[in-house]
C-alpha positions in Angstrom: -32.6 -35.6 -19.8 -33.6 -39.3 -19.3 -31.8 -41.5 -16.7 -31.0 -45.0 -18.2 -29.2 -48.1 -16.8 -26.2 -46.9 -18.9 -26.1 -43.3 -17.5 -27.8 -40.1 -17.9 -28.6 -39.6 -21.6 -27.4 -36.1 -21.5 -23.8 -37.3 -20.7 -23.4 -40.0 -23.3 -21.2 -38.1 -25.7 -18.7 -37.4 -22.7 -18.4 -41.2 -22.2 -16.7 -41.8 -25.5 -13.5 -43.7 -25.2 -10.5 -42.3 -26.8 -9.4 -44.2 -29.9 -5.9 -45.8 -29.8 -3.9 -48.8 -28.8 -4.7 -48.3 -25.1 -8.4 -49.2 -25.6 -9.1 -52.9 -26.3 -11.4 -53.3 -29.3 -14.0 -55.2 -27.2 -14.1 -52.4 -24.7 -14.6 -49.8 -27.4 -17.4 -51.8 -29.0 -19.2 -52.3 -25.8 -19.0 -48.7 -24.9 -20.5 -47.8 -28.3 -23.3 -50.3 -28.0 -24.2 -49.2 -24.3 -24.4 -45.6 -25.5 -26.6 -46.5 -28.4 -28.9 -48.6 -25.9 -29.0 -45.5 -23.5 -29.8 -43.2 -26.5 -32.6 -45.7 -27.6 -34.2 -45.8 -24.2 -34.0 -41.8 -23.8 -35.1 -41.1 -27.5 -38.1 -43.5 -27.2 -39.1 -42.3 -23.8 -39.2 -38.6 -25.2 -40.5 -39.1 -28.7 -41.9 -42.6 -29.0 -40.7 -45.6 -31.0 -42.2 -44.5 -34.2 -40.9 -40.9 -34.2 -37.4 -42.0 -33.1 -34.9 -42.1 -35.9 -31.3 -43.5 -36.3 -30.1 -39.8 -36.5 -31.7 -39.2 -33.1 -29.6 -42.2 -31.7 -26.4 -40.9 -33.3 -26.9 -37.4 -31.9 -27.6 -38.5 -28.3 -25.0 -41.2 -28.2 -22.1 -39.7 -30.2 -21.7 -42.8 -32.2 -21.2 -42.3 -35.9 -23.6 -43.5 -38.5 -21.0 -46.0 -39.9 -20.4 -47.4 -36.4 -24.3 -47.8 -35.9 -24.7 -49.7 -39.1 -21.7 -51.8 -38.1 -23.6 -53.2 -35.0 -27.2 -53.0 -36.3 -29.3 -53.4 -39.6 -31.8 -50.6 -38.6 -33.4 -48.9 -35.6 -35.7 -51.9 -34.9 -32.7 -54.2 -34.5 -31.0 -51.7 -32.1 -34.2 -51.2 -30.1 -34.7 -55.0 -29.7 -31.2 -55.5 -28.6 -31.4 -52.8 -26.0 -34.5 -54.5 -24.6 -32.6 -57.9 -24.5 -29.8 -56.2 -22.7 -32.3 -54.9 -20.2 -34.1 -58.1 -19.8 -30.9 -60.2 -19.0 -30.2 -58.5 -15.5 -33.9 -58.7 -14.6 -33.8 -62.4 -15.2 -30.6 -62.6 -13.2 -32.2 -60.9 -10.3 -34.9 -63.4 -10.0 -32.5 -66.4 -10.5 -30.4 -65.1 -7.7 -33.4 -65.6 -5.3 -33.7 -69.2 -6.4 -30.2 -70.4 -5.6 -31.2 -71.8 -2.3 -34.1 -74.3 -3.0 -36.9 -73.8 -0.5 -35.9 -70.4 0.6 -39.0 -68.5 -0.3 -37.8 -65.5 1.7 -34.9 -65.0 -0.6 -37.2 -65.4 -3.6 -39.5 -62.9 -2.3 -36.7 -60.4 -1.7 -35.4 -60.8 -5.2 -39.1 -60.3 -6.5 -39.3 -57.1 -4.6 -35.9 -56.0 -5.7 -37.0 -56.5 -9.3 -39.8 -54.1 -8.7 -37.5 -51.6 -7.0 -35.3 -51.8 -10.3 -38.4 -51.0 -12.4 -39.3 -48.0 -10.3 -35.8 -46.7 -10.3 -35.5 -46.8 -14.1 -39.0 -46.2 -15.4 -38.0 -45.1 -18.8 -36.1 -48.4 -19.5 -38.9 -50.5 -17.9 -41.5 -48.7 -20.2 -39.5 -49.6 -23.2 -39.6 -53.3 -22.2 -43.2 -53.5 -21.1 -45.0 -50.9 -23.2 -43.0 -49.6 -26.2 -41.7 -53.0 -27.2 -45.0 -53.8 -28.9 -44.4 -50.9 -31.4 -41.7 -53.0 -32.9 -44.3 -55.3 -34.5 -44.1 -59.0 -34.6 -40.5 -59.1 -33.7 -41.1 -57.0 -30.6 -44.2 -59.3 -29.6 -41.8 -62.5 -30.2 -39.2 -61.0 -27.8 -42.0 -60.4 -25.1 -43.1 -64.1 -25.6 -39.5 -65.3 -25.2 -39.0 -63.2 -22.1 -42.3 -64.3 -20.5 -41.2 -67.9 -21.4 -38.0 -67.3 -19.4 -39.9 -65.9 -16.3 -42.5 -68.6 -16.5 -39.7 -71.3 -16.2 -38.2 -69.4 -13.1 -41.6 -69.3 -11.5 -42.2 -73.0 -12.2 -38.9 -73.7 -10.6 -39.8 -71.6 -7.5 -43.3 -73.4 -7.2 -41.7 -76.8 -7.6 -39.3 -76.0 -4.7 -42.3 -74.8 -2.6 -44.1 -77.4 -0.4 -47.8 -77.6 -1.7 -47.2 -76.0 -5.0 -45.2 -78.9 -6.8 -46.5 -79.9 -10.2 -48.3 -76.7 -11.1 -49.8 -76.9 -14.7 -47.8 -74.8 -17.1 -50.9 -72.8 -18.0 -51.5 -71.7 -14.4 -47.8 -70.7 -14.2 -48.3 -68.7 -17.4 -51.4 -67.2 -16.1 -49.6 -66.1 -12.9 -46.9 -64.4 -14.9 -49.5 -62.5 -16.8 -51.0 -61.3 -13.7 -47.8 -59.7 -12.6 -47.0 -58.4 -16.0 -50.5 -56.7 -16.4 -50.0 -54.8 -13.1 -46.7 -53.5 -14.0 -47.7 -52.6 -17.5 -50.6 -50.7 -16.5 -48.6 -48.7 -13.9 -45.9 -47.9 -16.5 -48.1 -46.7 -19.4 -50.1 -44.5 -17.0 -46.8 -43.0 -15.4 -47.7 -44.3 -12.0 -44.8 -46.8 -11.5 -44.2 -45.6 -7.9 -47.3 -47.6 -6.9 -45.3 -50.8 -7.7 -43.3 -50.7 -4.5 -46.5 -51.2 -2.3 -48.0 -53.5 -4.8 -45.0 -56.0 -4.9 -45.7 -57.6 -1.6 -49.4 -57.9 -2.6 -48.7 -59.5 -5.9 -46.3 -62.0 -4.0 -49.1 -63.0 -1.7 -51.4 -63.4 -4.6 -49.2 -65.8 -6.3 -49.4 -68.1 -3.4 -53.2 -68.1 -3.3 -53.1 -70.3 -6.4 -52.3 -73.8 -5.4 -52.1 -76.5 -8.0 -55.8 -77.8 -8.9 -56.6 -81.2 -7.4 -57.0 -82.9 -10.8 -56.9 -82.0 -14.6 -58.6 -78.8 -15.8 -61.0 -80.3 -18.1 -64.7 -79.7 -18.4 -67.4 -82.3 -19.5 -67.9 -82.5 -23.1 -70.5 -80.2 -24.5 -72.0 -79.9 -28.0 -70.2 -76.8 -29.2 -72.0 -73.8 -30.8 -71.3 -73.4 -34.5 -70.3 -70.0 -35.5 -71.9 -68.5 -38.5 -69.5 -67.7 -41.3 -67.9 -64.3 -41.6 -70.2 -63.5 -44.5 -73.3 -64.6 -42.7 -72.4 -62.2 -39.8 -71.4 -59.4 -42.2 -74.9 -59.8 -44.1 -76.7 -59.3 -40.6 -74.8 -56.3 -39.6 -75.0 -52.5 -40.2 -72.6 -50.8 -42.3 -70.4 -49.4 -39.5 -70.3 -53.0 -38.0 -69.3 -54.5 -41.2 -66.3 -52.0 -41.4 -65.4 -52.9 -37.9 -65.6 -56.6 -38.3 -63.7 -56.3 -41.6 -60.9 -54.3 -39.7 -60.8 -57.1 -37.1 -60.3 -59.7 -39.8 -57.7 -57.7 -41.7 -55.8 -56.8 -38.5 -56.0 -60.5 -37.4 -54.3 -61.5 -40.6 -51.8 -58.7 -41.2 -51.2 -57.1 -38.0 -52.2 -53.5 -37.0 -49.3 -51.7 -38.6 -49.5 -53.6 -41.9 -53.3 -53.4 -42.3 -54.5 -50.3 -44.4 -57.9 -48.7 -44.8 -57.8 -49.9 -48.4 -57.6 -53.4 -47.2 -60.5 -52.8 -44.6 -62.9 -51.4 -47.2 -62.1 -54.1 -49.7 -62.9 -56.7 -46.9 -66.1 -54.9 -46.0 -67.1 -54.4 -49.7 -67.7 -50.8 -49.4 -65.6 -47.7 -50.3 -63.0 -45.4 -48.5 -65.6 -42.6 -48.6 -67.9 -44.6 -46.6 -65.1 -45.6 -44.1 -64.3 -41.8 -43.5 -68.0 -41.1 -43.1 -67.9 -43.2 -39.9 -64.2 -43.0 -38.7 -61.5 -40.4 -38.8 -58.7 -42.9 -39.1 -57.5 -46.4 -38.7 -56.8 -45.8 -35.1 -60.4 -44.4 -34.5 -61.9 -47.5 -36.2 -59.6 -49.8 -34.1 -60.9 -48.4 -30.9 -64.4 -48.5 -32.1 -63.9 -52.1 -33.0 -62.5 -52.9 -29.6 -65.5 -51.2 -28.0 -68.1 -52.9 -30.3 -66.4 -56.3 -29.4 -66.6 -55.6 -25.8 -70.2 -54.6 -26.0 -71.2 -57.7 -27.9 -69.3 -59.8 -25.4 -71.1 -58.3 -22.4 -74.4 -58.9 -24.1 -73.6 -62.6 -24.2 -72.0 -62.6 -20.5 -74.3 -60.4 -18.4 -77.5 -62.4 -18.9 -75.5 -65.5 -17.6 -74.3 -63.5 -14.7 -77.7 -62.4 -13.8 -79.4 -65.9 -14.2 -77.0 -67.7 -11.8 -78.0 -68.1 -8.2 -74.8 -67.4 -6.2 -71.7 -65.4 -6.8 -69.2 -68.4 -7.6 -71.6 -69.7 -10.3 -72.3 -66.3 -11.7 -68.5 -66.1 -12.4 -68.5 -69.6 -14.0 -71.4 -68.9 -16.2 -70.1 -65.5 -17.2 -66.9 -66.7 -18.2 -68.2 -69.5 -20.2 -70.4 -67.0 -22.0 -67.5 -64.7 -22.9 -65.5 -67.6 -24.3 -68.5 -68.7 -26.2 -68.6 -65.2 -27.7 -65.0 -65.6 -28.7 -66.0 -68.8 -30.7 -68.9 -67.0 -32.4 -66.8 -63.9 -33.3 -63.1 -65.2 -33.8 -61.9 -62.0 -35.6 -62.9 -59.8 -32.6 -61.4 -62.3 -30.2 -58.0 -62.3 -31.8 -58.2 -58.5 -32.2 -58.6 -58.0 -28.6 -56.4 -60.7 -27.4 -53.4 -60.4 -29.6 -53.5 -57.5 -32.0 -54.3 -54.8 -29.5 -50.9 -54.2 -28.3 -49.6 -52.8 -31.6 -52.4 -50.2 -31.8 -51.1 -47.7 -29.3 -52.3 -46.0 -25.9 -56.0 -45.4 -27.0 -56.5 -49.2 -27.7 -54.8 -50.1 -24.4 -57.1 -47.7 -22.6 -60.1 -49.3 -24.2 -58.8 -52.6 -22.9 -58.4 -51.2 -19.5 -62.1 -50.1 -19.5 -63.1 -53.6 -20.3 -60.9 -55.4 -17.7 -61.7 -52.9 -15.0 -65.5 -53.4 -15.6 -64.9 -57.2 -15.3 -62.9 -56.7 -12.2 -66.0 -55.2 -10.5 -67.7 -58.5 -11.0 -65.0 -59.9 -8.5 -65.9 -57.5 -5.8 -68.2 -60.0 -3.9 -65.2 -62.3 -3.6 -63.6 -60.0 -1.1 -66.6 -60.6 1.2 -66.2 -64.4 0.6 -62.5 -64.2 1.7 -61.6 -60.7 3.2 -58.0 -61.7 3.6 -57.1 -61.8 -0.1 -54.8 -58.8 -1.3 -56.5 -55.7 -2.7 -54.7 -56.2 -5.9 -56.1 -59.8 -6.6 -58.9 -58.7 -8.9 -56.6 -56.7 -11.1 -54.0 -59.5 -11.1 -56.7 -62.2 -12.0 -57.6 -59.9 -15.0 -54.0 -60.0 -16.1 -53.9 -63.7 -15.6 -57.0 -64.4 -17.6 -55.8 -62.2 -20.4 -52.5 -64.0 -20.7 -54.3 -67.3 -20.9 -56.5 -65.8 -23.6 -53.5 -64.4 -25.4 -51.5 -67.6 -25.3 -54.4 -69.7 -26.3 -55.4 -67.5 -29.4 -51.7 -67.3 -30.5 -51.3 -71.1 -30.5 -54.6 -72.5 -31.2 -56.9 -69.8 -32.5 -60.3 -68.6 -31.0 -62.3 -71.8 -32.3 -61.2 -73.8 -29.4 -62.0 -71.2 -26.7 -64.2 -73.5 -24.8 -61.0 -75.4 -23.7 -60.1 -72.3 -21.7 -63.1 -72.3 -19.4 -61.8 -74.6 -16.7 -58.4 -72.9 -16.1 -60.0 -69.5 -16.4 -62.7 -70.3 -13.7 -60.0 -72.1 -11.5 -57.6 -69.0 -11.6 -60.5 -66.6 -11.0 -62.0 -68.4 -8.0 -59.2 -70.2 -6.3 -57.9 -67.1 -4.3 -61.5 -66.6 -2.8 -62.7 -70.1 -2.6 -59.7 -72.5 -2.2 -58.5 -75.2 -4.5 -61.3 -77.8 -3.9 -64.4 -75.6 -4.5 -62.8 -73.7 -7.3 -61.9 -76.9 -9.1 -65.4 -78.3 -8.6 -66.9 -75.2 -10.3 -64.2 -75.1 -13.0 -64.8 -78.7 -14.1 -68.6 -79.0 -14.0 
């Protein structure tokens, strides 16, 4: 059975406390909640969140149905409570490394200890980093709150480190995103053992990102005006109209709430037409992500090829990518925010795109051979977090505001702060 932070799932029923006056009520309640949390981790690890039922949790934990509903309204509430119970000790591990301001060695040790905990408890870690998105908007909100907490701790560490004081919050957020991406990828691919060797590399990458010498704002340019949704639909083929309609519906309702009926209504076609092109909503989602990535590359690669040197190629490519987001806001939100609720196939599609973009960073290792090998992958995660946070808070219409921080975070490990800042703000 599955090992959890609350014990082996196969032994949960044997941990039941005997009822009676000798067992304090608080202790009995804690025992039942912990057995339910352990059962949640084990059941989700074996069956997935959607297939797990309250009956599964009762059977594994030995907690009665009446007791379950005394603590939780439903499976989702229990699931999210279990994740919060797992996130608390992780935050405490990092906090312990910050108790002595300026002691970066203690902070590094805490960072590596956290990675060791993830590797030691892969089922629990996967619940926190991967399966949490299956809980819908509430799961995403919990992820956002947890990232906020880790962002505050990293900001505290950087403020305590000479040369890193006053780091802009968007850069701190990006750095957390880079670390999260590396962990997430290893967990959902079942390669968590790689994280032990990657932790020191990620730590070194964090400190290749000094604060920019000035504000990360680009000169004002006349923005490109996006054609309306209807205009873009009119110029598209029937499959493309369905995919863009899916992107629009999912952006409004979320992946789980969107239906094929919603999609065909927005595309002004029929269910029969939908199923002539796609086997399911999931197939259409993967196809939409692929279409979006191909359209984005069609905007970005000519810009990459036109520039004269590698740093300017990166700057021009990223500006073109975010211009695409302005022109196709539905696709931008789909790939930035809604993708997490769509399952493993959608995440694999994201990985294909990000791994392709990481190849564009390969010449940077010639510019600075001393950067850690994980740098390109971490940068991909950092940029994705900037993208996600911006779309969530401001929408895709103001994507051009992201170009300076994105270019800076991409280039600073290879070029240093001054040169990266110059290119980011030109």
